[in-house]
C-alpha positions in Angstrom: -4.6 41.7 17.2 -4.8 37.9 16.6 -7.6 36.1 18.6 -7.1 32.8 20.3 -8.8 30.8 17.6 -6.7 32.3 14.8 -3.6 31.7 16.9 -4.5 28.1 17.3 -5.0 27.7 13.5 -1.7 29.4 12.8 0.1 27.0 15.3 -1.4 24.0 13.6 -0.4 25.3 10.2 3.1 25.9 11.5 3.2 22.4 12.9 2.1 20.9 9.6 4.8 22.9 7.8 7.5 21.7 10.2 6.4 18.1 9.7 6.5 18.5 5.9 10.0 20.0 6.1 11.2 17.2 8.4 9.8 14.6 6.1 11.6 16.1 3.1 14.8 16.2 5.1 14.5 12.6 6.2 13.8 11.6 2.6 17.0 13.2 1.5 19.0 11.5 4.3 17.6 8.0 3.9 18.4 8.3 0.2 22.1 8.0 1.2 21.5 5.4 3.9 20.2 1.8 3.9 17.3 2.7 6.2 13.6 2.5 5.2 12.0 5.9 4.9 9.0 5.1 7.2 11.2 3.7 9.9 13.4 6.8 9.9 10.3 9.0 10.2 9.2 7.0 13.3 12.6 7.5 14.9 12.4 11.3 14.2 8.9 11.3 15.6 10.1 9.7 18.8 12.5 12.6 19.2 9.6 15.1 19.2 8.5 13.7 22.5 11.3 15.7 24.1 9.7 18.9 22.8 6.1 18.4 23.8 5.0 22.0 22.8 6.8 22.0 19.4 4.0 20.2 17.5 0.5 21.6 18.1 -1.5 19.2 16.0 -4.3 17.1 17.6 -3.3 13.6 16.7 -6.6 11.7 17.3 -7.8 8.4 16.0 -10.4 10.2 13.9 -7.6 12.2 12.2 -5.7 9.0 11.3 -8.7 6.9 10.3 -10.8 9.5 8.7 -8.3 11.9 7.1 -5.1 9.9 6.4 -6.0 6.3 5.9 -8.5 6.7 3.0 -6.1 8.3 0.5 -3.4 5.8 1.6 -5.6 2.8 0.9 -6.9 4.3 -2.4 -3.4 4.9 -3.7 -2.3 1.4 -2.8 -5.1 -0.3 -4.7 -5.0 2.3 -7.4 -1.8 0.6 -8.7 -2.9 -3.0 -7.9 -3.7 -4.9 -11.1 -7.0 -6.8 -10.7 -5.9 -9.8 -13.0 -2.9 -10.5 -10.8 -4.9 -10.0 -7.5 -7.6 -12.3 -8.8 -5.1 -15.0 -9.4 -3.9 -14.7 -5.8 -7.3 -14.2 -4.3 -7.4 -17.5 -2.4 -4.2 -17.2 -0.4 -4.9 -13.4 0.1 -8.4 -14.0 1.5 -7.2 -17.0 3.6 -4.7 -14.8 5.4 -7.0 -11.7 5.5 -10.1 -13.5 6.7 -9.3 -16.7 8.3 -5.8 -15.5 9.4 -7.1 -12.3 11.0 -10.0 -14.0 12.7 -7.8 -16.8 14.1 -5.1 -14.3 15.0 -7.6 -12.1 16.9 -8.8 -14.9 19.1 -5.3 -16.5 19.6 -3.6 -13.3 20.6 -6.7 -12.3 22.7 -6.5 -15.6 24.6 -2.8 -15.2 25.3 -3.0 -11.7 26.6 -6.2 -12.6 28.5 -4.3 -15.4 30.4 -0.8 -13.9 30.7 -1.5 -10.2 31.0 -4.9 -10.5 32.8 -6.9 -8.3 30.4 -10.7 -8.7 30.4 -11.8 -11.0 27.6 -13.4 -8.4 25.4 -10.5 -6.0 25.9 -8.1 -8.8 25.0 -10.2 -9.5 21.8 -10.1 -5.8 20.9 -6.3 -5.8 21.3 -6.1 -9.1 19.2 -8.1 -7.4 16.5 -6.3 -4.1 16.3 -2.9 -5.7 16.4 -3.8 -8.1 13.5 -4.0 -5.2 11.0 -0.7 -5.4 9.1 0.8 -2.3 7.5 3.3 -3.2 4.7 4.1 0.4 3.5 7.8 0.1 4.5 8.0 -3.4 3.1 6.4 -2.7 -0.2 8.7 0.3 -0.8 11.6 -2.0 -0.1 10.2 -4.7 -2.4 10.2 -2.1 -5.3 13.8 -1.0 -4.6 15.0 -4.6 -4.4 13.1 -5.9 -7.4 11.2 -8.6 -5.5 8.8 -10.7 -7.6 5.4 -9.1 -8.3 3.7 -12.2 -6.9 5.2 -11.8 -3.5 4.3 -8.1 -3.5 0.7 -8.9 -4.4 0.5 -11.5 -1.6 1.8 -9.2 1.1 0.0 -6.0 -0.1 -3.3 -7.8 -0.8 -3.4 -9.4 2.6 -2.8 -6.0 4.3 -5.5 -4.2 2.3 -8.2 -6.7 3.2 -7.1 -7.6 6.7 -7.2 -4.0 7.8 -10.9 -4.0 7.2 -11.5 -7.3 8.9 -9.5 -6.1 11.9 -11.5 -2.9 12.2 -14.8 -4.7 12.0 -13.7 -7.2 14.7 -12.4 -4.4 16.9 -15.7 -2.5 16.6 -17.7 -5.6 17.4 -15.6 -6.2 20.6 -16.0 -2.6 21.6 -19.7 -2.6 21.0 -20.1 -5.8 23.0 -18.2 -4.2 25.9 -20.2 -1.0 25.8 -23.5 -3.0 25.7 -22.4 -5.4 28.4 -22.9 -8.3 26.1 -20.8 -11.3 25.1 -19.5 -11.6 21.5 -21.1 -14.7 20.0 -19.8 -16.4 16.9 -23.2 -16.2 15.1 -23.6 -12.5 15.8 -20.0 -11.7 14.9 -20.2 -13.5 11.5 -23.5 -12.0 10.6 -22.4 -8.5 11.5 -19.1 -9.0 9.6 -20.9 -10.2 6.4 -23.3 -7.2 6.5 -20.7 -4.6 7.4 -18.0 -5.9 5.0 -20.3 -6.8 2.2 -22.1 -3.4 2.4 -18.7 -1.6 2.3 -17.6 -3.5 -0.8 -21.0 -2.7 -2.5 -20.7 1.0 -1.7 -17.2 1.1 -3.1 -18.0 -0.9 -6.2 -21.1 1.3 -7.1 -19.3 4.6 -6.5 -16.1 3.4 -8.2 -18.1 2.3 -11.2 -20.0 5.6 -11.5 -16.8 7.6 -11.4 -14.9 5.2 -13.8 -17.6 4.5 -16.4 -19.4 7.8 -16.4 -17.2 10.7 -15.2 -13.7 9.5 -16.3 -15.0 8.4 -19.6 -17.1 11.5 -20.4 -14.8 14.2 -19.1 -11.4 14.9 -20.6 -10.0 17.3 -18.1 -7.0 16.2 -15.9 -7.9 18.6 -13.1 -11.5 17.6 -12.9 -10.8 13.9 -13.1 -8.1 14.1 -10.5 -10.4 16.0 -8.1 -13.1 13.4 -8.7 -10.9 10.5 -7.7 -9.9 12.4 -4.5 -13.6 13.0 -3.7 -14.2 9.3 -4.4 -11.5 8.2 -1.9 -13.0 10.2 0.9 -16.6 10.0 -0.2 -16.7 6.2 -0.3 -15.3 6.1 3.2 -17.7 8.7 4.6 -20.8 7.3 2.9 -20.1 3.7 4.0 -19.4 4.8 7.6 -22.4 7.1 7.7 -24.7 4.8 5.8 -27.1 4.4 8.7 -27.2 8.2 9.4 -28.0 9.0 5.8 -31.0 6.7 5.8 -32.1 7.3 9.3 -31.0 3.9 10.7 -29.4 4.4 14.1 -26.0 2.7 14.9 -25.8 1.2 11.4 -22.8 1.5 9.2 -20.7 -0.3 6.6 -16.9 -0.8 6.4 -15.4 2.4 5.1 -12.0 0.8 4.6 -13.5 -1.9 2.3 -15.4 0.8 0.4 -12.2 2.7 -0.3 -10.5 -0.6 -1.4 -13.3 -1.5 -3.8 -13.5 2.0 -5.2 -9.7 2.2 -5.7 -9.7 -1.2 -7.5 -12.5 0.0 -9.8 -10.7 3.3 -10.7 -7.3 1.7 -11.1 -8.5 -1.2 -13.3 -11.5 0.3 -15.1 -11.3 4.1 -14.8 -7.7 4.5 -16.0 -8.6 2.7 -19.2 -11.2 5.5 -19.9 -8.8 8.4 -19.5 -6.3 10.0 -21.9 -2.6 9.4 -21.5 -2.0 12.9 -20.1 -4.8 12.5 -17.6 -3.4 9.1 -16.5 0.0 10.7 -16.0 -1.6 13.5 -13.9 -3.5 11.0 -11.8 -0.5 8.9 -11.1 1.7 11.9 -10.2 -1.0 13.3 -7.9 -1.6 10.1 -6.0 2.1 9.4 -5.7 2.6 12.8 -4.1 -0.4 12.5 -1.9 0.8 9.0 -0.7 4.2 10.5 0.2 2.6 13.3 2.2 0.2 11.0 4.0 2.8 8.4 4.8 5.1 11.1 6.1 2.4 12.4 8.5 1.3 8.9 9.6 4.7 7.6 10.5 5.8 10.9 12.2 2.5 10.8 14.1 3.3 7.2 15.3 6.7 8.4 16.7 5.1 11.6 18.2 2.3 9.7 19.9 4.5 7.0 21.4 6.2 8.4 24.5 9.0 6.2 25.5 8.8 7.4 29.1 5.3 5.8 29.3 6.9 2.4 28.5 9.7 2.6 31.0 8.3 0.5 33.8 8.8 -3.1 34.7 5.2 -4.1 34.5 4.6 -2.3 31.2 7.8 -3.8 29.6 6.6 -7.3 30.8 3.2 -6.8 29.1 4.9 -5.5 25.9 7.2 -8.5 25.9 4.2 -10.9 26.2 2.3 -9.0 23.5 5.3 -9.1 21.1 5.8 -12.8 21.8 2.1 -13.5 21.2 2.0 -11.6 18.0 5.1 -13.3 16.6 4.0 -16.8 17.6 0.5 -16.3 16.2 1.9 -14.9 13.0 4.1 -18.0 12.5 1.1 -20.3 13.0 -1.2 -18.3 10.7 1.2 -17.6 7.8 2.9 -21.0 7.6 -0.3 -23.0 8.5 -2.6 -21.2 6.0 0.1 -21.2 3.2 0.5 -24.9 3.6 -3.3 -25.4 3.5 -3.4 -23.2 0.3 -0.7 -25.4 -1.3 -2.9 -28.4 -0.7 -5.9 -26.7 -2.3 -3.9 -25.2 -5.3 -0.9 -27.4 -5.8 -0.3 -25.8 -9.3 0.1 -22.4 -7.6 2.1 -23.3 -4.5 3.5 -20.5 -2.4 7.3 -21.0 -2.0 8.5 -21.4 1.6 10.7 -18.4 1.1 7.6 -16.3 0.5 6.2 -17.5 3.8 9.4 -16.3 5.6 9.0 -12.8 4.1 5.3 -12.7 4.8 5.9 -13.7 8.4 8.7 -11.2 9.1 7.2 -8.5 7.0 3.9 -8.4 9.0 4.6 -4.9 10.4 2.0 -2.9 12.4 1.4 0.8 12.0 -1.2 3.5 11.6 -4.5 1.5 11.9 -3.3 -0.4 15.0 -2.3 2.9 16.6 -5.6 4.6 15.7 -7.7 1.8 17.1 -5.6 1.8 20.3 -6.3 5.5 20.7 -10.0 4.9 20.1 -10.2 2.8 23.3 -9.1 5.7 25.5 -12.3 7.8 24.9 -14.7 4.9 24.3 -15.7 4.3 27.9 -15.8 0.6 27.2 -13.1 -0.3 29.6 -11.4 1.2 32.7 -8.6 3.7 32.3 -6.1 1.1 33.5 -7.2 -1.5 30.9 -7.2 1.2 28.2 -3.6 2.2 29.1 -2.5 -1.4 29.1 -3.9 -2.0 25.6 -2.4 1.3 24.4 1.1 0.6 25.8 1.1 -2.9 24.4 0.1 -1.6 21.0 2.8 1.1 21.1 5.4 -1.6 22.0 4.4 -4.0 19.3 4.3 -1.2 16.6 7.7 0.0 17.6 9.2 -3.5 17.6 7.8 -4.4 14.2 9.0 -1.1 12.6 12.4 -0.7 14.3 13.4 -4.4 14.4 11.5 -6.2 11.6 11.4 -3.2 9.3 15.1 -2.7 9.4 16.0 -6.4 8.9 13.5 -7.5 6.3 15.8 -6.3 3.5 18.6 -8.5 4.8 16.2 -11.5 4.9 15.1 -10.9 1.3 18.7 -10.8 0.2 19.6 -13.9 2.2 16.7 -15.8 0.7 17.8 -14.8 -2.8 14.5 -13.0 -3.6 16.0 -9.7 -4.6 15.3 -9.6 -8.3 17.6 -6.7 -9.3 20.9 -8.6 -9.6 24.0 -6.8 -10.7 23.7 -8.3 -14.2 20.1 -7.0 -14.5 21.1 -3.5 -13.3 23.9 -3.4 -15.9 21.4 -4.4 -18.5 18.9 -1.7 -17.5 21.7 0.9 -17.3 22.8 0.2 -20.9 19.2 0.2 -22.1 18.5 3.5 -20.4 21.6 5.1 -21.9 20.6 3.9 -25.4 17.1 5.1 -25.0 18.2 8.5 -23.7 20.9 9.0 -26.4 18.3 8.1 -29.1 16.0 10.8 -27.8 18.8 13.3 -27.8 19.8 12.4 -31.3 16.3 12.8 -32.7 16.0 16.2 -31.1 19.3 17.3 -32.7 18.1 16.1 -36.1 14.9 18.0 -35.7 16.8 21.2 -34.8 19.1 20.7 -37.8 16.1 20.2 -40.2 14.3 23.3 -38.8 17.4 25.4 -39.2 17.8 26.2 -35.5 21.3 24.6 -35.8 23.7 24.8 -38.7 23.4 21.5 -40.5 27.2 20.8 -40.1 26.9 21.3 -36.3 23.9 19.0 -36.1 25.7 16.3 -38.1 28.8 16.5 -35.9 26.8 16.3 -32.7 24.6 13.4 -33.9 27.8 11.5 -34.9 28.9 11.8 -31.3 25.5 10.3 -30.2 25.9 7.5 -32.8 29.3 6.5 -31.3 27.7 6.4 -27.8 24.7 4.4 -29.0 27.0 1.9 -30.8 29.2 1.5 -27.8 26.3 0.8 -25.4 24.7 -1.5 -28.0 27.9 -3.5 -28.2 28.1 -3.7 -24.4 24.5 -4.8 -24.2 25.1 -7.5 -26.8 28.1 -8.8 -24.9 26.1 -8.7 -21.7 23.3 -10.8 -23.1 25.9 -13.4 -24.3 27.2 -13.6 -20.8 23.7 -13.6 -19.2 21.2 -15.2 -21.7 18.5 -15.5 -19.0 18.0 -11.7 -19.2 16.7 -11.9 -22.7 13.4 -13.6 -21.4 12.7 -10.8 -19.0 13.5 -8.2 -21.6 11.2 -9.8 -24.2 8.4 -10.0 -21.6 8.8 -6.3 -20.7 8.9 -5.3 -24.4 5.8 -7.4 -25.2 3.9 -5.8 -22.2 4.9 -2.3 -23.4 3.7 -3.1 -26.9 0.3 -4.4 -25.6 -0.2 -1.3 -23.5 0.6 0.8 -26.6 -2.1 -1.1 -28.4 -4.6 -0.3 -25.7 -3.6 3.4 -25.8 -4.1 3.4 -29.6 -7.6 1.8 -29.3 -8.6 4.4 -26.7 -7.5 7.1 -29.1 -9.5 5.6 -31.9 -12.6 5.4 -29.7 -12.3 9.0 -28.5 -11.9 10.3 -32.1 -15.0 8.3 -33.2 -13.1 6.2 -35.7 -14.3 3.0 -34.1 -17.3 2.1 -31.9 -17.0 1.9 -28.2 -18.2 -1.8 -28.3 -15.4 -2.8 -30.7 -12.8 -0.9 -28.7 -14.0 -2.6 -25.5 -14.0 -6.1 -27.1 -10.4 -5.6 -28.4 -9.3 -4.2 -25.0 -10.6 -7.3 -23.3 -8.6 -9.5 -25.6 -5.5 -7.4 -24.8 -6.2 -7.8 -21.1 -6.2 -11.5 -21.5 -2.9 -11.4 -23.2 -1.5 -9.2 -20.4 -2.8 -11.6 -17.8 -1.1 -14.5 -19.7 2.1 -12.5 -19.9 1.9 -11.8 -16.1 1.5 -15.6 -15.5 4.5 -16.3 -17.8 6.6 -13.8 -15.9 5.6 -15.2 -12.6 6.5 -18.8 -13.6 9.9 -17.5 -14.9 10.6 -15.8 -11.6 9.6 -18.9 -9.7 12.1 -21.2 -11.6 14.9 -18.8 -11.0 14.7 -16.8 -14.1 16.0 -13.7 -12.3 
């Protein structure tokens, strides 16, 4: 006989299996439709509201922030190249720090005046709604071939402003619980300590894993497990820092710790691993990101009950909140990007990038999790908590269902979609040549080894030769018609060659044929060349090379 506890566990397992199956089905469907995967998940999640007993998972703020957000952040920065991020650090930090701080107070002021929320509750809402979530947008960027610089700007802002928003939200909540006012001096001091400490925790743990474990151990399973432990461990250690050392009510930013740790592993640790381990790591984190994203966006839909939003007063408050968020986003994005262009005229941000940054500022998991936190905090009355929660739900739905479904059309209208028909044709011919060459080599090998009769192998390789020659002729004619594609092809080939050089140096160092110091010195030189190549590619994109 199954006891109650076992039955509950089985129900939760069944719910998780159902959500995974739904996510897989949605992924298949959106592959045939022009709808972002994450947006489709939210819509499906909304449908679960009509079957309240179908999903037995406890969707709490702790589940979202503590279990789902760390691997999602880690995977995002895992693939974020530090040289490119460093070049864009000024505009990214302007939006993430100044923009989030200004947005918090501006949105807070508007909802305080127009909705009537208490000042600290309005600040808490302004903070939580300032956390952008570009998952759907970044996936669309990749499919459309948007410039890497634009992707870095949008993703970089999101990674850092999430942490800023969480810190500001917690400060407002703590002030409300303590019955105090939130002063500028106290807020800035607390932010520097909490944010700086989180970065320090992430850097130290990320360096230990990257420089010691990933370099010393050559086991894909162990190294992959270590990075997973790092993603969660950096978050937990930062958030529990005070408890570990006996300091009550003291913690660092777990989100910034995860971001720093992921940057260390992605830019230092991967260089210390073998090619097979690197492939295992990338495949593992790609799968985990898919699973986490699936759960998060289904949870968003499940947690938002449309019936709760179906009243005149609630809809009015949601309309005010949406208007406030859009107005403040316009002021922040265009204002700070113009300010950046004055500071760095040589690296101006095009106006079209500002359009995409404004409209691509979606809200998602972190905003939802923070809104759910208010309900059980005791900082505000139930009525105030419900108002903040309903406004958050409304803004999240609007950004995902309206902005998320139209951002692709905006990118195309602005001419920022990099994969033109001519470039797709080029890549198709190149892929066919590459694949045919691999097939031809395998047939030759089988012929030499006697697995195939030599005459059979020759006849089959002759067929491959005809296909390769045909695609090569098409490619030559294509380049004559579109000479601008040669530059991007040369840049791509040069980058591939430099990465091959780094892989060869790593192999030499592992086999003891060259010292670690010399390998590191030469790797640094190659890193500089890759950075210069990235800059060249960026300039080419900006002048319309695509």
